[in-house]
C-alpha positions in Angstrom: 150.9 179.2 154.8 151.8 182.5 153.0 150.6 182.8 149.4 153.0 181.9 146.6 154.2 185.0 144.8 154.7 184.8 141.1 156.5 187.5 139.1 155.0 187.7 135.5 157.0 189.7 133.1 155.1 190.0 129.8 154.8 192.9 127.4 151.6 191.6 125.8 149.0 193.3 128.1 146.1 191.0 127.0 148.1 187.8 127.6 149.4 189.2 130.9 145.9 190.0 132.1 144.5 186.5 131.1 147.5 184.6 132.8 147.5 186.8 135.9 143.7 186.5 136.3 143.8 182.7 136.0 146.7 182.3 138.4 145.0 184.6 140.9 142.0 182.3 140.8 144.3 179.4 141.4 145.4 181.0 144.7 148.7 182.6 143.6 149.7 186.2 144.2 150.7 187.6 140.8 153.0 190.6 140.4 153.1 191.9 136.8 155.7 193.9 134.8 155.6 195.0 131.2 159.3 195.0 130.4 162.6 193.6 131.7 163.6 196.7 133.5 160.3 196.9 135.4 160.6 193.2 136.0 164.0 193.5 137.7 162.7 196.4 139.8 159.8 194.4 141.1 161.9 191.3 141.6 164.1 193.3 144.0 161.0 194.8 145.7 159.1 191.6 146.3 160.1 188.2 147.8 158.9 186.1 144.8 158.7 182.3 144.7 158.8 181.9 140.9 159.4 184.0 137.8 157.5 183.8 134.5 159.5 185.7 131.9 158.7 186.5 128.3 161.8 186.3 126.0 161.1 189.2 123.5 160.5 192.4 125.5 161.5 196.1 125.2 164.2 197.7 127.3 165.6 194.4 128.6 164.9 191.1 127.0 164.0 188.0 129.0 167.5 186.4 128.8 169.1 189.5 130.2 166.5 189.8 132.9 167.1 186.1 133.9 170.9 186.7 134.1 170.3 189.7 136.4 168.0 187.7 138.6 170.5 184.9 138.8 173.2 187.3 140.1 170.8 188.1 143.0 169.2 184.7 143.6 170.4 181.3 142.6 167.3 179.5 143.9 164.2 181.0 142.5 162.7 179.0 139.6 162.7 180.8 136.2 160.3 179.7 133.5 160.5 181.4 130.1 157.4 182.2 128.0 158.6 182.0 124.4 157.3 182.1 120.9 160.7 181.3 119.6 161.1 177.8 118.1 164.8 177.8 117.4 166.7 175.2 119.5 169.6 177.6 120.2 167.3 180.2 121.6 165.8 177.6 124.0 169.2 176.4 125.0 170.3 180.0 125.6 167.5 180.2 128.2 169.0 177.3 130.2 172.5 178.7 129.8 171.5 182.0 131.4 169.9 180.3 134.4 166.4 179.4 133.3 164.8 176.2 134.6 162.2 175.5 132.0 160.3 177.1 129.2 156.7 176.9 127.9 156.1 177.7 124.2 153.4 180.1 123.0 150.6 179.5 122.4 150.1 177.4 125.6 147.2 176.2 127.6 146.6 177.8 131.0 146.2 174.3 132.4 149.6 173.3 131.2 151.2 176.5 132.6 149.5 176.0 136.0 150.8 172.4 136.0 154.4 173.5 135.3 154.2 176.1 138.0 152.9 173.6 140.6 155.7 171.2 139.7 158.4 173.8 140.4 156.7 175.2 143.5 156.4 171.7 145.1 160.0 171.0 144.2 161.1 174.3 145.8 159.2 173.6 149.0 160.7 170.1 149.3 164.2 171.4 148.4 164.3 174.2 151.0 163.9 172.4 154.3 163.7 174.1 157.7 166.9 174.2 159.8 165.5 171.4 162.0 165.7 169.0 159.1 168.7 170.5 157.3 170.3 167.8 155.1 173.9 166.8 155.8 176.8 167.9 153.5 178.0 165.2 151.1 181.6 164.5 150.3 182.4 164.1 146.5 186.0 163.2 146.3 187.8 166.2 147.8 184.8 168.4 147.3 181.9 169.0 149.6 178.3 169.4 148.4 176.1 171.5 150.6 172.5 170.7 149.5 171.0 173.1 152.0 172.9 176.2 150.8 173.2 174.9 147.2 177.0 175.1 147.1 180.0 173.0 146.2 182.9 173.8 148.4 186.6 173.2 147.6 188.7 174.5 150.5 188.0 178.2 150.7 186.3 178.3 147.3 182.5 178.0 147.1 180.5 177.6 143.9 176.7 178.4 144.0 174.3 176.1 142.2 170.8 176.7 141.0 168.1 174.5 142.5 167.8 172.5 139.3 171.6 171.9 139.2 171.5 170.8 142.9 168.6 168.4 142.2 170.5 166.9 139.3 173.6 166.5 141.3 171.7 164.9 144.1 170.2 162.4 141.7 173.6 161.5 140.3 175.0 161.2 143.8 172.2 158.8 144.8 173.7 156.3 142.3 177.3 157.3 142.4 179.5 155.2 140.1 176.3 153.8 138.5 174.5 154.6 135.3 171.5 157.0 135.6 169.3 156.8 132.5 168.5 160.0 130.7 164.7 159.3 130.7 164.7 158.8 134.4 166.5 162.1 135.0 164.2 164.0 132.6 161.0 162.7 134.3 162.3 163.3 137.8 163.8 166.8 137.3 161.8 168.2 134.4 158.6 166.2 134.7 158.7 164.9 131.1 161.0 163.2 128.6 161.1 165.1 125.3 163.8 166.2 122.8 164.2 169.8 124.0 164.3 168.9 127.7 167.0 166.3 126.7 169.1 169.1 125.1 168.6 171.2 128.2 169.8 168.3 130.3 173.1 168.3 128.3 173.6 172.0 129.2 173.1 171.2 132.9 175.5 168.3 132.7 178.1 170.6 131.1 177.7 173.1 134.0 178.1 170.3 136.6 181.3 169.2 134.9 182.8 172.7 135.3 181.8 172.7 139.0 183.5 169.3 139.6 186.7 169.9 137.7 188.6 171.1 140.8 188.9 167.4 141.7 190.5 165.5 138.8 189.5 162.1 140.3 185.9 162.9 139.5 184.3 162.2 136.2 180.8 162.9 135.0 180.7 160.2 132.3 178.4 160.4 129.3 177.0 157.0 128.1 175.9 158.3 124.7 172.2 158.1 124.2 171.7 156.2 127.4 172.5 158.3 130.4 175.2 159.5 132.8 177.3 158.3 135.7 179.2 160.3 138.3 182.5 158.4 138.8 184.5 159.0 141.9 188.0 157.6 141.0 188.8 157.1 144.7 186.0 154.6 145.1 185.2 153.3 141.7 185.9 149.7 141.0 
């Protein structure tokens, strides 16, 4: 199997060296960049499997870089490396297309664990054509889990891998309550406050994608969980 390529965009050269050296010893191929502009150039040059992006960088910050990457690729996992502790900054990372964050200072072991979680999920979620999953009807919409799209007639909306994973989980229990803690552990690997706030951002995105069919409702059971209600089939 080809080695997993990780794009590490970090302007702290000492931290970048330590992280890249450790990940290389773990068997990853690490491509480094020292600012957002160089990071975007290298993203377009290499077929990377995951992006590690610092938030505060010269020339182009991490949020802007993530937005540019998402314009070019909806699938690749994006993990932010951030020293910022403000909740709104972390939520902005999810809003621009990030999948997770890890706060500085962090342990290399924790970072490696997070990377492995996303790499495993990516491998499971991108099957070969021979085992391509079937499209799923959601009211008048069609969910294409292979191409990460929601189709409504001629209109197609692209999803990130995390959005698609969340929608799949809600669809697996359509018209039933799915508890917040179960979603957080299944999708993010842990149940904590900030991951819970990020879940709310992803739910808001899914609501926008589903609004083309007014019979669909992504219902919030406050403090408990969510249910995807299909009005045509709900009792």
